[in-house]
C-alpha positions, 0 to 999 in steps of 0.5 A, spaced: 171 410 768 176 413 765 181 418 768 178 424 764 171 422 765 173 423 772 176 429 771 170 432 768 165 430 772 169 433 778 169 439 774 162 439 773 160 439 780 165 443 783 162 448 777 155 446 780 157 447 787 160 454 786 154 456 782 149 454 788 154 457 793 154 464 789 147 465 791 147 465 797 148 472 799 143 473 793 138 470 798 140 474 803 140 480 800 133 480 797 131 478 804 133 483 807 131 489 802 123 486 801 122 484 808 127 489 812 129 482 816 134 484 820 141 480 819 142 477 826 135 474 826 136 472 819 143 468 821 140 465 827 134 462 823 138 461 817 143 457 822 137 453 826 134 451 819 141 449 816 141 444 823 134 442 822 135 439 815 142 436 817 140 433 823 133 430 819 137 427 812 143 424 818 137 421 822 134 417 816 141 415 812 147 415 817 144 415 825 152 414 827 154 421 825 150 424 830 153 422 835 160 425 838 165 424 843 164 428 850 173 429 849 171 434 842 164 438 845 168 444 848 172 445 841 164 444 837 162 449 842 168 454 841 168 452 833 160 454 834 162 460 837 166 463 830 161 460 826 155 465 829 160 470 829 162 469 822 155 469 819 153 475 824 158 479 820 157 476 813 150 477 813 150 484 816 155 485 811 150 483 805 145 487 808 149 494 808 154 493 803 150 489 797 151 481 796 157 483 791 161 487 794 160 483 801 162 476 797 169 480 794 170 482 801 170 475 805 175 473 800 180 477 803 180 471 809 186 468 804 190 473 807 188 473 814 189 465 813 196 466 811 197 470 817 193 466 822 196 459 819 203 462 821 202 465 828 197 460 831 199 453 827 206 456 826 205 455 818 211 457 814 210 465 812 214 466 805 214 471 800 209 468 796 204 468 802 206 475 804 204 478 797 198 473 797 196 477 805 199 484 801 194 483 794 188 481 798 188 487 803 189 492 798 184 490 795 179 489 801 180 497 802 179 498 795 173 493 794 169 497 801 171 504 799 175 505 805 180 510 802 173 515 801 172 519 807 165 520 806 164 512 805 166 511 812 161 517 814 156 513 812 158 506 811 161 505 817 158 499 819 158 496 813 165 497 812 167 494 819 162 488 818 165 487 811 172 486 812 171 483 819 167 477 816 174 476 811 178 475 818 172 471 821 172 466 816 179 466 815 178 463 823 173 459 820 177 456 815 182 455 821 177 451 825 175 447 819 183 444 819 183 443 826 177 439 825 179 433 821 186 433 824 182 431 830 178 426 826 171 428 826 167 427 820 165 433 816 158 433 817 158 431 824 161 438 824 157 441 820 151 438 824 154 441 831 158 447 829 151 450 826 147 447 832 151 450 837 151 457 833 144 458 833 145 458 840 149 462 840 146 467 835 139 466 839 144 469 845 147 476 841 139 476 840 136 476 846 142 479 850 143 485 846 138 490 847 138 492 841 144 495 842 148 490 836 146 492 828 141 488 826 140 484 832 132 484 835 130 489 840 125 484 843 123 476 843 117 478 838 122 480 832 123 473 831 116 473 828 119 478 824 115 475 818 110 473 821 104 470 816 108 472 810 110 463 807 113 466 801 119 469 806 119 463 810 119 459 804 126 462 801 129 463 808 128 456 809 131 455 801 137 459 804 140 454 808 137 448 804 139 450 798 146 454 797 148 451 804 147 443 804 147 442 797 153 447 796 158 444 801 155 437 799 157 438 792 163 441 793 165 435 798 163 430 792 168 434 788 173 433 791 173 426 790 174 428 784 179 432 784 185 434 788 183 441 793 187 446 790 184 445 784 177 445 787 180 451 791 181 454 785 174 453 781 171 456 787 174 463 786 170 463 780 164 464 787 164 472 787 164 472 780 158 469 779 155 472 785 157 479 782 154 477 776 147 475 778 146 481 783 147 485 776 141 481 773 137 480 779 138 487 783 141 492 779 148 492 784 155 495 779 161 495 782 165 501 781 172 501 777 176 502 783 172 495 787 172 493 781 180 493 781 180 491 788 176 485 787 181 483 781 186 484 786 183 479 792 182 474 787 189 475 784 191 474 791 188 469 792 189 465 785 196 466 786 196 463 794 193 457 791 198 455 785 204 457 790 202 452 795 201 447 790 207 447 787 210 447 794 207 441 795 209 438 790 216 440 791 215 436 799 212 429 795 218 429 790 224 431 796 226 437 794 227 443 799 222 449 799 223 455 797 227 459 803 222 464 807 
């Protein structure tokens, strides 16, 4: 296969993966609106079905990936906790803010990732990253309508959940970098983190006593959908479709394209989500929220391009710009 054909195939696969991933918030919004499914119960079932689906696939095709060294278990438990917290905040944000707003908000994680990478991993924090941080955080404020005092009164939990979902996605991203540095297979990592996240979400629901927004108030709430088989089908499709298929194709695209290019293609996710949410759910971003979204995406795109330039400079032996 020629190089141009490989690149074309890579872009096609990357675009399909992003289009599939962009439906995640649509599924969540539909389940919370149509069936009134509480956010943390939905998140718990989603983690469980992802774990069960991946466990079944790996048991059939690559049983060796089911095994993990004992020395990695404590790390994977903590990774699962971070995933459980992220998906709790993300699902709650979608239920309160809508699919489009919540997806845009989670992309402020690029700014948080730069800050946390500097603080925890001692990565460089130069003018380029600081600019991306400023754009991302300013965009978060606008998308969340945080400048409107009325929004804080009517949607305090939604604003906090949306912004914190971006922060926890940044933490989850850094954990992913650390997992690859430890030599963990990404599918093994995915299996165990979703398994442990299921247990943590089960505990959040059962031990909260109804004090956590979106959590179960009694064990019977886990069967919220009852005999509504269409609802269960959508929930299973949410886990097996956008999550596993989306991430699987994303990983395949990395075999054809550099990660920096795939990451840039990934910034189309909130665009796809906003379009689908408009067509199927009737959601609309206000002018201020649209501007905020442009700031967030602008910060993400700039950061990807800037980091790519730094990587090329390091490969050619050039000195990076001063921080």
